[in-house]
N, C-alpha and C positions, 0 to 999 in steps of 0.2 A: 632803662635797662638796669638790671641788678648787677652789682659788682661782686664777683666771686673772689673770696680771699682764701688762698691756699696755705696750708700749714701742715706740719707733722701732727701726730696724734697723741703725743705725750701730754701729761697734765700741764707741764710748764708751757709747752708750745701752744696748747689750746688757751691757756690763760692769756698769753701774749696776743694771740689772734683775736680773742674776744675783747681785749683791752683796746686794740686798734679799731675794731668794729664799733665799740662804744664811743671812742673819740670821734669817729666819723659820723656816727648818728647824732651826737651832740652838736657838731659843727654843721652837718649837712642833713637835717632831719627828713628831708624829702627824698633822699637817695637810699634806696634799698640795698642791703648787702647780705651776703650768705657765705658761711664758712664751709670750705671743702677740705676734708682731711686726706692727706696723701702719705702712704707708707714709703719710707726711703730705705736705701740699702743699709744705712746705719741702724734703722729700727728693726730690720730683719735679722741682722747679725749682731747680737747683743753681748758676745763673748770675746771676739777678737780685738786686739789693740787697734786703735784708730789708725796709727801710722802703718799698720800691716795690711789694711783693707782699703787704702786710698786716701787717708787723711780726712780732714774736715769735710771734704766734698761729698762724703757718703751721706751727709744729712741734708744736702742742698740740691744735688744734681737732678734727682727725679722731680723735685718741685720746679726747678728752673726749666726742665723740659716741658712740663705742663704749662708753664707760662709762655714759653716759646711757641707751643702748639695752640695757644689760645683757649685752653680748657679752663684757665683761671685768669683773672685780671690783675691780681697782685699777689705777692707772696710775703708772708711775715716770717722773719728769721731772727734768731739770736745772731747778732753781728759777729760774734766770735766764731760762728760756724762757717762764715763766708771765706772762700779761698782766694788765691791770687789769680784764678783762671775763670773769671766771669765771662759768659758768652757776650760778644759785642752788642747784640741787639737789646741787651738788658742793662738796667741801671739801678742803683740804690737811690730812691727818690725821697725818702723821709727817714729821719733819725729821731727816736724818742729819747729824752733825757734819761740817763741811767740813775737808778736809785743809789747804786754804789758800783764801782769797778772792782772792788776788793774780793779776795778769796776769804773763805771762812774755814778755820780748823775745827773739825768735828771730833770730839773725844769726850767720853764719859769719865775716863780715869785720869787723863792728863790735860787739864784745861789750858795750861800755859805752854804754847808751842816752843818757847825758848828754853823750857826746862823738861826735856824729854830724857828718859833713861837711855844709856848706851845700848846699842844692839837691839833697839826696838824695831817693830815691824809696822809699816805705814802703807795703807792701801790707796793707790791712785793709778788711773790709766793715762794720766797726762805726763808727757815728757818734760814739760816746763815745770810742773809741780814737783816731779821726782827730782829734777836737778836742783831746784831751790831747797828741797829737803836735804839732799846730799851735801850741799854747800854748808848748811848750818849744822847738820847731824851726820857726819861722814860715816859713822858706823851703822846707820839705819839700813834696814832691808826694805826694799820696795816690792810690794805684791800688786798685781793688776786688779782693777775693779771696773766694771762697766754697768750700765743700767741707768734708769731714770733717777731723779732726785730721791724719791721715797725709797726705792730699792737700795740705793747706796747707803742711806742713813740706817736702814734696817740690817743690811748685810755686813757692813765693814767690820763689826766686832767679832765675826767668826774667824777672821784671819789676822787682824791688826788692832793696834791701840787707837787708831784714828784715821780719818780721811779728810778730803777737802771738797767743798762745794762753793759755788759763787754766792756771795751775800745777796745779790739781787734776786737770784732764783729762789732762795730760801724765803726772802721777804714776800715775793709774789705769791708763793704757795702757803704762806703762813706757817712755815716749818721752823722758824727760829726757836731755840730753846736754850736752857742753861748749858747745854752741851755744845753750842755753836759760838765760836770765838773769832770775830773778824781780825784779819791780819793787815798790818800797815802796808800800803802800796809802795812805800819807800824802800822796804826791805824784801817784800814778797811781790815782785812785779807781776801785774795781771797779764792775761792774754790780750792781744789786740782785740778791741771791740767788746771786751767782757762787760756784761751788765746792760748792754745797749740793744734795744729792739729796733730793727730796721725793716722798711717796706721796699720791696723790689718790684719793678714794673718793666714793661717794654718801653724802649726809648721813644717809640712812635705813638704812644698812648697819650697824646697831648692834653685832651681835656682832663683825664684822670690825673696825670702828673701835676698839672696846675692845681687841681683840687686838693691834692695831698699836702700842699704847702701849709694848710691850716693845722696839720698835726706835726709838722716838722719843727724841731728845736734847732734854731740856727747855731747856737753855741756848741751843742752836741755834734751837729753836723760838721762843724769846723774841726773839732778835736778828733772825731771818728775818721774823717778824711785824711788827717795827718797820719793816724795809725795805719790806715789802709794803704796810704801811699808808701809807707815804709815796708809794709807786708808785701805789696806788689813788687817793690823794688828789690827786696832781698829774696823773695820767691821761695821761702822755706816751708810755709804753712805749718803742719804739725809733724814734719819730717825731721825737726830739730827742736831742742828745748829753747823756746823763744818767748820772751815777754816784751810788751811795748805799752807804754802808758803816756798819753799826751795830756798836757795841762795848759791852761791859760792863766798866767800869774802876772798881774799888773800889766796887762796887754802884751805880755811876752808869751810866745808859743814855745813850749818846751816838750821834748820827747825823751823819756827815759826808756832804756832798753836793757834787757838781760838776755844773755846767750851762754850756752854751755856746749861742750863737746858731748857726743852721744854716750861716752863713757862716764860722763858727769864727774870728771876729775879736774877740769879746768873751766873757769868761769870768766865772763866778760860783762862789765856794767858800764854804761855811759849815760850821761844826761846832757843834752845839747839844746841850745836855742835854735829854733827853726826860723830863719829870716828870709831865705829864698828856697825855691824848690830844689836847687842843687845840693842844699845841705842834707836832704834826705838821701839822695843818691850817694853822696860822700860817705854818710854813715853806713848805708847798706853795703857799699864796697868795702868799707873797713871791717864790717862783720864777716863778710864772705872771705876776705883775705885772712882774717884771724882763724876762721874754721879750717881753711886750707893749710895754714901753717901748723895747726895742731891736730891734724888727722892721725 
């Protein structure tokens, strides 16, 4: 039986699906696979801010429904597009190691993000990136931008001095240039799951789920599940400016988070060691309390 791989139709999504297909073909050469492109709500509405049309789920819900209905056998996603509301019959079965979790600052005129002019204009559709900008450059004006990677690189300069894209996406599409400048994750906290490709399947697809272990990266799975556990616990998705980045340092599991009010005038940063599951719940409760206190 041929395994059907569901994916969005953007250049980056297709690269990721073909990468998963190639890894499977290398490990399981006798198993045929086929890619099936699915148009999502987020692909149809390319202008509205994500938080206004349903958050990150606009890129995944249609594909998840195809998986639930049996039209595809697995779905390939950017992990940062996954929400805290996955249908119970589905699971994330494989995680591929991220090239980088970092954001890149894209600007032809101002390569140093730390040295931007006062009252500059910056293009981003991300609440998290907008808040991180306002923390460092409080006089900056944020203008919205949507579209695929190539579109944003081409269009940002019509309204702004710069924009942001993920380092991993730029690498995968070969679009790094002298105008792309990676930002340190210590000061510009990534989105949960940024840079990670994940494969989603039905829980009851036992032979397939077992087979996918050949492409799963155990270290990345551990780190990604920490970020997802926090995301599920706090439940904000992209309805609030939120960053989360897990690391494994000398066998210590750490989680760094960034949070801002919607007005982007108050900011919260924390980095904690994760020793037991309750540490994540404690951190998420602290975040929600902080947001409630600063409404």
